[in-house]
MMTF fields as JSON, N, C-alpha, C and O atoms, coordinates in Angstrom:
{
  "mmtfVersion": "1.0.0",
  "mmtfProducer": "UNKNOWN",
  "numBonds": 327,
  "numAtoms": 328,
  "numGroups": 82,
  "numChains": 1,
  "numModels": 1,
  "chainsPerModel": [1],
  "groupsPerChain": [82],
  "chainIdList": ["A"],
  "bondAtomList": [4, 2, 8, 6, 12, 10, 16, 14, 20, 18, 24, 22, 28, 26, 32, 30, 36, 34, 40, 38, 44, 42, 48, 46, 52, 50, 56, 54, 60, 58, 64, 62, 68, 66, 72, 70, 76, 74, 80, 78, 84, 82, 88, 86, 92, 90, 96, 94, 100, 98, 104, 102, 108, 106, 112, 110, 116, 114, 120, 118, 124, 122, 128, 126, 132, 130, 136, 134, 140, 138, 144, 142, 148, 146, 152, 150, 156, 154, 160, 158, 164, 162, 168, 166, 172, 170, 176, 174, 180, 178, 184, 182, 188, 186, 192, 190, 196, 194, 200, 198, 204, 202, 208, 206, 212, 210, 216, 214, 220, 218, 224, 222, 228, 226, 232, 230, 236, 234, 240, 238, 244, 242, 248, 246, 252, 250, 256, 254, 260, 258, 264, 262, 268, 266, 272, 270, 276, 274, 280, 278, 284, 282, 288, 286, 292, 290, 296, 294, 300, 298, 304, 302, 308, 306, 312, 310, 316, 314, 320, 318, 324, 322],
  "bondOrderList": [1, 1, 1, 1, 1, 1, 1, 1, 1, 1, 1, 1, 1, 1, 1, 1, 1, 1, 1, 1, 1, 1, 1, 1, 1, 1, 1, 1, 1, 1, 1, 1, 1, 1, 1, 1, 1, 1, 1, 1, 1, 1, 1, 1, 1, 1, 1, 1, 1, 1, 1, 1, 1, 1, 1, 1, 1, 1, 1, 1, 1, 1, 1, 1, 1, 1, 1, 1, 1, 1, 1, 1, 1, 1, 1, 1, 1, 1, 1, 1, 1],
  "groupList": [{"groupName": "MET", "atomNameList": ["N", "CA", "C", "O"], "elementList": ["N", "C", "C", "O"], "formalChargeList": [0, 0, 0, 0], "bondAtomList": [1, 0, 2, 1, 3, 2], "bondOrderList": [1, 1, 2], "singleLetterCode": "M", "chemCompType": "L-PEPTIDE LINKING"}, {"groupName": "LEU", "atomNameList": ["N", "CA", "C", "O"], "elementList": ["N", "C", "C", "O"], "formalChargeList": [0, 0, 0, 0], "bondAtomList": [1, 0, 2, 1, 3, 2], "bondOrderList": [1, 1, 2], "singleLetterCode": "L", "chemCompType": "L-PEPTIDE LINKING"}, {"groupName": "ALA", "atomNameList": ["N", "CA", "C", "O"], "elementList": ["N", "C", "C", "O"], "formalChargeList": [0, 0, 0, 0], "bondAtomList": [1, 0, 2, 1, 3, 2], "bondOrderList": [1, 1, 2], "singleLetterCode": "A", "chemCompType": "L-PEPTIDE LINKING"}, {"groupName": "THR", "atomNameList": ["N", "CA", "C", "O"], "elementList": ["N", "C", "C", "O"], "formalChargeList": [0, 0, 0, 0], "bondAtomList": [1, 0, 2, 1, 3, 2], "bondOrderList": [1, 1, 2], "singleLetterCode": "T", "chemCompType": "L-PEPTIDE LINKING"}, {"groupName": "PRO", "atomNameList": ["N", "CA", "C", "O"], "elementList": ["N", "C", "C", "O"], "formalChargeList": [0, 0, 0, 0], "bondAtomList": [1, 0, 2, 1, 3, 2], "bondOrderList": [1, 1, 2], "singleLetterCode": "P", "chemCompType": "L-PEPTIDE LINKING"}, {"groupName": "GLY", "atomNameList": ["N", "CA", "C", "O"], "elementList": ["N", "C", "C", "O"], "formalChargeList": [0, 0, 0, 0], "bondAtomList": [1, 0, 2, 1, 3, 2], "bondOrderList": [1, 1, 2], "singleLetterCode": "G", "chemCompType": "PEPTIDE LINKING"}, {"groupName": "PHE", "atomNameList": ["N", "CA", "C", "O"], "elementList": ["N", "C", "C", "O"], "formalChargeList": [0, 0, 0, 0], "bondAtomList": [1, 0, 2, 1, 3, 2], "bondOrderList": [1, 1, 2], "singleLetterCode": "F", "chemCompType": "L-PEPTIDE LINKING"}, {"groupName": "HIS", "atomNameList": ["N", "CA", "C", "O"], "elementList": ["N", "C", "C", "O"], "formalChargeList": [0, 0, 0, 0], "bondAtomList": [1, 0, 2, 1, 3, 2], "bondOrderList": [1, 1, 2], "singleLetterCode": "H", "chemCompType": "L-PEPTIDE LINKING"}, {"groupName": "GLU", "atomNameList": ["N", "CA", "C", "O"], "elementList": ["N", "C", "C", "O"], "formalChargeList": [0, 0, 0, 0], "bondAtomList": [1, 0, 2, 1, 3, 2], "bondOrderList": [1, 1, 2], "singleLetterCode": "E", "chemCompType": "L-PEPTIDE LINKING"}, {"groupName": "ASP", "atomNameList": ["N", "CA", "C", "O"], "elementList": ["N", "C", "C", "O"], "formalChargeList": [0, 0, 0, 0], "bondAtomList": [1, 0, 2, 1, 3, 2], "bondOrderList": [1, 1, 2], "singleLetterCode": "D", "chemCompType": "L-PEPTIDE LINKING"}, {"groupName": "ARG", "atomNameList": ["N", "CA", "C", "O"], "elementList": ["N", "C", "C", "O"], "formalChargeList": [0, 0, 0, 0], "bondAtomList": [1, 0, 2, 1, 3, 2], "bondOrderList": [1, 1, 2], "singleLetterCode": "R", "chemCompType": "L-PEPTIDE LINKING"}, {"groupName": "VAL", "atomNameList": ["N", "CA", "C", "O"], "elementList": ["N", "C", "C", "O"], "formalChargeList": [0, 0, 0, 0], "bondAtomList": [1, 0, 2, 1, 3, 2], "bondOrderList": [1, 1, 2], "singleLetterCode": "V", "chemCompType": "L-PEPTIDE LINKING"}, {"groupName": "SER", "atomNameList": ["N", "CA", "C", "O"], "elementList": ["N", "C", "C", "O"], "formalChargeList": [0, 0, 0, 0], "bondAtomList": [1, 0, 2, 1, 3, 2], "bondOrderList": [1, 1, 2], "singleLetterCode": "S", "chemCompType": "L-PEPTIDE LINKING"}, {"groupName": "TRP", "atomNameList": ["N", "CA", "C", "O"], "elementList": ["N", "C", "C", "O"], "formalChargeList": [0, 0, 0, 0], "bondAtomList": [1, 0, 2, 1, 3, 2], "bondOrderList": [1, 1, 2], "singleLetterCode": "W", "chemCompType": "L-PEPTIDE LINKING"}, {"groupName": "LYS", "atomNameList": ["N", "CA", "C", "O"], "elementList": ["N", "C", "C", "O"], "formalChargeList": [0, 0, 0, 0], "bondAtomList": [1, 0, 2, 1, 3, 2], "bondOrderList": [1, 1, 2], "singleLetterCode": "K", "chemCompType": "L-PEPTIDE LINKING"}, {"groupName": "ASN", "atomNameList": ["N", "CA", "C", "O"], "elementList": ["N", "C", "C", "O"], "formalChargeList": [0, 0, 0, 0], "bondAtomList": [1, 0, 2, 1, 3, 2], "bondOrderList": [1, 1, 2], "singleLetterCode": "N", "chemCompType": "L-PEPTIDE LINKING"}, {"groupName": "CYS", "atomNameList": ["N", "CA", "C", "O"], "elementList": ["N", "C", "C", "O"], "formalChargeList": [0, 0, 0, 0], "bondAtomList": [1, 0, 2, 1, 3, 2], "bondOrderList": [1, 1, 2], "singleLetterCode": "C", "chemCompType": "L-PEPTIDE LINKING"}, {"groupName": "ILE", "atomNameList": ["N", "CA", "C", "O"], "elementList": ["N", "C", "C", "O"], "formalChargeList": [0, 0, 0, 0], "bondAtomList": [1, 0, 2, 1, 3, 2], "bondOrderList": [1, 1, 2], "singleLetterCode": "I", "chemCompType": "L-PEPTIDE LINKING"}, {"groupName": "TYR", "atomNameList": ["N", "CA", "C", "O"], "elementList": ["N", "C", "C", "O"], "formalChargeList": [0, 0, 0, 0], "bondAtomList": [1, 0, 2, 1, 3, 2], "bondOrderList": [1, 1, 2], "singleLetterCode": "Y", "chemCompType": "L-PEPTIDE LINKING"}],
  "groupTypeList": [0, 1, 2, 3, 4, 5, 2, 1, 3, 2, 6, 2, 5, 3, 7, 8, 9, 4, 1, 8, 6, 1, 8, 10, 7, 11, 12, 5, 9, 13, 5, 9, 1, 9, 9, 6, 9, 14, 2, 8, 15, 8, 10, 12, 1, 2, 9, 5, 16, 10, 17, 1, 12, 12, 18, 7, 1, 2, 9, 12, 3, 14, 17, 13, 17, 17, 3, 8, 2, 9, 10, 12, 2, 3, 3, 17, 1, 1, 4, 2, 8, 18],
  "groupIdList": [1, 2, 3, 4, 5, 6, 7, 8, 9, 10, 11, 12, 13, 14, 15, 16, 17, 18, 19, 20, 21, 22, 23, 24, 25, 26, 27, 28, 29, 30, 31, 32, 33, 34, 35, 36, 37, 38, 39, 40, 41, 42, 43, 44, 45, 46, 47, 48, 49, 50, 51, 52, 53, 54, 55, 56, 57, 58, 59, 60, 61, 62, 63, 64, 65, 66, 67, 68, 69, 70, 71, 72, 73, 74, 75, 76, 77, 78, 79, 80, 81, 82],
  "secStructList": [7, 3, 3, 7, 2, 2, 2, 2, 2, 2, 2, 2, 2, 2, 6, 7, 7, 2, 2, 2, 2, 2, 2, 2, 2, 2, 6, 6, 7, 7, 5, 1, 7, 7, 2, 2, 2, 2, 2, 2, 2, 2, 2, 2, 2, 2, 2, 6, 7, 7, 3, 3, 3, 3, 3, 3, 7, 6, 6, 7, 7, 3, 3, 3, 3, 3, 3, 7, 6, 6, 1, 1, 7, 3, 3, 3, 3, 7, 4, 4, 4, 7],
  "xCoordList": [-101.19, -100.473, -101.486, -102.253, -101.483, -102.403, -101.635, -100.559, -102.193, -101.652, -102.831, -103.803, -102.735, -103.806, -103.739, -102.701, -104.836, -104.818, -103.735, -103.07, -103.565, -102.544, -101.143, -100.326, -100.861, -99.542, -99.325, -98.246, -100.331, -100.197, -99.963, -99.162, -100.655, -100.451, -99.035, -98.395, -98.55, -97.191, -96.154, -95.216, -96.31, -95.381, -95.451, -94.426, -96.645, -96.787, -96.074, -95.497, -96.118, -95.476, -93.964, -93.322, -93.381, -91.915, -91.385, -90.175, -92.285, -91.909, -91.054, -90.233, -91.252, -90.547, -91.429, -92.651, -90.794, -91.48, -91.798, -90.878, -93.067, -93.413, -92.782, -92.504, -92.555, -91.974, -90.558, -90.133, -89.827, -88.486, -88.572, -87.751, -89.563, -89.734, -90.275, -89.9, -91.144, -91.654, -90.526, -90.483, -89.623, -88.473, -87.619, -87.133, -87.436, -86.683, -87.384, -86.751, -88.698, -89.5, -89.381, -89.13, -89.561, -89.528, -88.142, -88.022, -87.104, -85.741, -85.263, -84.145, -86.107, -85.721, -85.044, -84.503, -85.057, -84.577, -85.786, -86.622, -85.868, -87.043, -87.05, -87.978, -86.033, -86.024, -85.686, -84.714, -86.498, -86.209, -86.811, -87.35, -86.729, -87.212, -86.071, -84.901, -86.421, -85.39, -85.03, -85.686, -83.991, -83.501, -84.552, -84.639, -85.349, -86.385, -87.384, -87.703, -87.881, -88.87, -88.283, -88.979, -87.022, -86.373, -86.302, -86.548, -85.965, -85.915, -87.308, -87.445, -88.339, -89.716, -90.065, -90.711, -89.641, -89.887, -89.199, -89.776, -87.978, -87.253, -87.996, -88.114, -88.5, -89.294, -90.596, -91.053, -91.171, -92.43, -92.279, -93.227, -91.113, -90.875, -91.036, -91.582, -90.563, -90.646, -92.001, -92.515, -92.583, -93.807, -95.086, -96.175, -94.975, -96.16, -96.948, -98.173, -96.274, -96.936, -96.783, -96.094, -97.431, -97.411, -95.987, -95.206, -95.663, -94.35, -94.556, -95.397, -93.782, -93.88, -92.534, -91.511, -92.528, -91.358, -91.751, -92.915, -90.771, -91.006, -89.907, -88.722, -90.308, -89.36, -89.736, -90.863, -88.786, -89.053, -88.835, -87.835, -89.779, -89.641, -88.694, -88.264, -88.375, -87.416, -87.835, -86.985, -89.148, -89.622, -89.858, -90.496, -89.343, -89.436, -90.779, -90.988, -91.688, -92.949, -92.661, -91.942, -93.234, -93.054, -94.116, -95.297, -93.674, -94.603, -94.339, -93.225, -95.374, -95.27, -95.637, -96.45, -95.026, -95.45, -95.726, -94.863, -96.938, -97.359, -97.781, -98.626, -97.185, -97.624, -98.406, -97.909, -99.623, -100.498, -99.944, -99.184, -100.34, -99.838, -100.103, -99.269, -101.264, -101.581, -101.012, -101.246, -100.253, -99.585, -100.577, -100.215, -101.821, -102.853, -102.742, -103.241, -102.089, -101.984, -100.78, -100.37, -100.234, -99.193, -99.688, -100.086, -99.66, -100.225, -99.189, -98.465, -99.126, -98.301, -99.245, -100.267, -98.91, -99.788, -99.012, -97.834, -99.686, -99.154, -99.532, -100.601, -98.697, -99.047, -100.41, -101.124, -100.775, -102.066, -103.248, -104.375, -103.005, -104.072, -104.255, -105.133, -103.443, -103.503, -104.739, -104.949],
  "yCoordList": [-52.384, -51.871, -51.242, -50.363, -51.704, -51.202, -50.871, -51.414, -49.984, -49.685, -49.472, -48.8, -50.041, -49.915, -48.551, -47.89, -48.129, -46.853, -46.795, -45.772, -47.879, -47.893, -47.723, -47.011, -48.367, -48.234, -46.81, -46.245, -46.238, -44.858, -43.886, -42.959, -44.09, -43.243, -43.404, -42.424, -44.647, -44.895, -44.203, -43.593, -44.289, -43.611, -42.095, -41.416, -41.569, -40.126, -39.682, -38.595, -40.523, -40.179, -40.161, -39.427, -40.961, -41.008, -40.249, -40.081, -39.795, -39.085, -39.953, -39.444, -41.269, -42.185, -42.472, -42.337, -42.865, -43.113, -44.607, -45.424, -44.976, -46.392, -47.035, -48.234, -46.241, -46.8, -47.324, -48.249, -46.75, -47.267, -48.695, -49.542, -48.959, -50.301, -51.249, -52.421, -50.754, -51.566, -51.971, -53.11, -51.049, -51.368, -52.467, -53.351, -52.417, -53.468, -54.813, -55.821, -54.815, -56.035, -56.625, -57.82, -55.791, -56.25, -56.769, -57.67, -56.204, -56.618, -57.851, -58.319, -58.382, -59.592, -59.32, -60.242, -58.086, -57.755, -57.916, -57.019, -59.043, -59.386, -58.731, -58.937, -57.951, -57.197, -58.035, -58.79, -57.895, -58.464, -59.853, -60.142, -60.704, -62.075, -62.99, -62.689, -64.106, -65.083, -65.877, -65.75, -66.688, -67.416, -68.366, -68.527, -68.996, -69.899, -69.153, -69.603, -68.008, -67.248, -66.661, -66.558, -66.281, -65.802, -66.925, -66.698, -68.133, -69.277, -69.603, -69.977, -69.462, -69.664, -68.679, -69.049, -67.431, -66.439, -66.825, -66.686, -67.304, -67.718, -68.851, -68.852, -69.82, -70.907, -70.363, -70.831, -69.381, -68.806, -68.119, -68.074, -67.593, -66.978, -67.999, -67.69, -69.217, -70.274, -70.974, -71.361, -71.138, -71.917, -71.102, -71.672, -69.795, -68.962, -68.851, -68.743, -68.874, -68.711, -67.266, -66.457, -66.969, -65.633, -65.255, -66.111, -63.964, -63.448, -62.403, -61.513, -62.521, -61.612, -60.964, -61.647, -59.662, -58.941, -58.222, -57.878, -58.0, -57.316, -56.287, -56.593, -55.07, -53.975, -53.171, -53.251, -52.4, -51.473, -50.046, -49.738, -49.196, -47.777, -47.124, -47.762, -45.871, -45.151, -45.115, -45.047, -45.162, -45.135, -46.543, -46.699, -47.562, -48.985, -49.633, -50.793, -48.922, -49.53, -50.605, -50.372, -51.794, -52.885, -52.782, -52.574, -52.932, -53.02, -54.318, -54.84, -54.81, -55.96, -55.531, -54.628, -56.192, -56.083, -57.505, -58.379, -57.72, -59.044, -58.98, -58.169, -59.843, -60.032, -61.334, -62.381, -61.264, -62.426, -63.496, -63.205, -64.728, -65.866, -65.712, -66.083, -65.167, -65.006, -63.713, -63.385, -62.986, -61.741, -60.636, -59.68, -60.774, -59.798, -58.518, -57.474, -58.588, -57.404, -57.513, -58.6, -56.367, -56.236, -55.193, -54.096, -55.542, -54.685, -54.359, -55.236, -53.081, -52.636, -52.477, -51.8, -53.096, -53.087, -53.232, -53.589, -52.951, -53.238, -54.677, -55.132, -55.405, -56.78, -56.889, -57.871, -55.908, -55.938, -55.836, -56.162, -55.391, -55.242, -56.5, -56.542, -57.504, -58.723, -59.535, -60.594],
  "zCoordList": [-44.789, -43.635, -42.697, -43.09, -41.441, -40.434, -39.167, -38.918, -38.377, -37.051, -36.11, -36.456, -34.938, -33.955, -33.273, -33.308, -32.654, -31.928, -30.846, -30.685, -30.117, -29.073, -29.623, -29.039, -30.735, -31.355, -31.859, -31.682, -32.477, -32.963, -31.818, -31.942, -30.706, -29.529, -28.985, -28.602, -28.954, -28.458, -29.341, -28.827, -30.645, -31.552, -31.405, -31.461, -31.22, -31.027, -29.752, -29.699, -28.737, -27.466, -27.528, -26.777, -28.419, -28.511, -29.73, -29.88, -30.592, -31.823, -32.739, -33.502, -32.659, -33.553, -34.768, -34.713, -35.847, -37.106, -37.231, -37.253, -37.313, -37.454, -38.685, -38.688, -39.727, -40.948, -40.733, -41.425, -39.792, -39.497, -38.969, -39.32, -38.129, -37.58, -38.641, -38.679, -39.492, -40.587, -41.534, -41.999, -41.816, -42.668, -42.044, -42.749, -40.74, -40.048, -40.214, -40.525, -40.002, -40.116, -41.519, -41.675, -42.53, -43.922, -44.304, -45.134, -43.701, -44.06, -43.292, -43.506, -42.395, -41.655, -40.334, -39.724, -39.872, -38.526, -37.603, -37.503, -36.945, -36.152, -34.78, -33.998, -34.483, -33.233, -32.021, -32.022, -30.985, -29.667, -29.47, -28.402, -30.47, -30.34, -29.917, -30.152, -29.292, -28.961, -30.22, -31.254, -30.121, -31.292, -31.871, -33.088, -31.001, -31.485, -32.361, -33.461, -31.876, -32.641, -33.918, -34.928, -33.885, -35.109, -36.144, -37.329, -35.697, -36.609, -37.154, -38.318, -36.318, -36.778, -37.892, -38.872, -37.74, -38.789, -40.088, -41.167, -39.988, -41.194, -41.892, -43.117, -41.119, -41.7, -42.304, -43.346, -41.639, -42.115, -43.463, -44.247, -43.734, -45.041, -46.149, -47.208, -45.912, -46.916, -46.9, -47.95, -45.706, -45.545, -45.669, -45.723, -45.714, -45.815, -44.533, -44.574, -43.387, -42.096, -41.612, -42.233, -40.511, -39.924, -39.495, -39.078, -39.605, -39.211, -38.126, -38.255, -37.059, -35.917, -35.643, -35.604, -35.455, -34.971, -33.688, -33.487, -32.83, -31.559, -31.355, -31.488, -31.031, -30.842, -29.607, -29.119, -29.112, -28.013, -28.501, -29.15, -28.178, -28.491, -27.49, -26.53, -27.71, -26.863, -25.399, -24.511, -25.142, -23.754, -23.194, -22.153, -23.885, -23.515, -23.819, -23.464, -24.461, -24.866, -25.901, -26.872, -25.682, -26.636, -27.722, -27.441, -28.965, -30.086, -30.832, -30.844, -31.441, -32.322, -33.728, -33.929, -34.698, -36.087, -36.556, -36.478, -37.04, -37.479, -38.937, -39.317, -39.745, -41.122, -41.168, -40.753, -41.671, -41.713, -42.652, -43.576, -42.395, -43.165, -44.657, -45.483, -44.999, -46.422, -47.016, -48.179, -46.176, -46.565, -46.946, -47.631, -46.501, -46.832, -46.024, -46.443, -44.865, -44.007, -43.096, -42.689, -42.795, -41.776, -40.796, -41.188, -39.51, -38.48, -37.42, -36.948, -37.05, -35.933, -34.747, -34.856, -33.615, -32.464, -31.169, -31.168, -30.077, -28.76, -28.417, -28.823, -27.687, -27.326, -26.631, -26.834, -25.828, -25.132, -26.096, -25.725, -27.317, -28.302, -29.158, -30.02, -28.927, -29.738, -29.425, -30.016]
}
């Protein structure tokens, strides 16, 4: 589990808990993705590909959570940090 400096700063600014978003990601709530990307995530669960979730914090900051294809790491980041 990793978080980038930008994501940590964003969470500090809204006083939200990153673990709440991680729990959503792990449970299959992919957040603000379109239907195509949600279906890609479902396929990725079976195929072992990368999984992406997208959420908005209380101040509208967008965050992504990405689990690598080999499941070696899950990272919380801002899209600009990708």
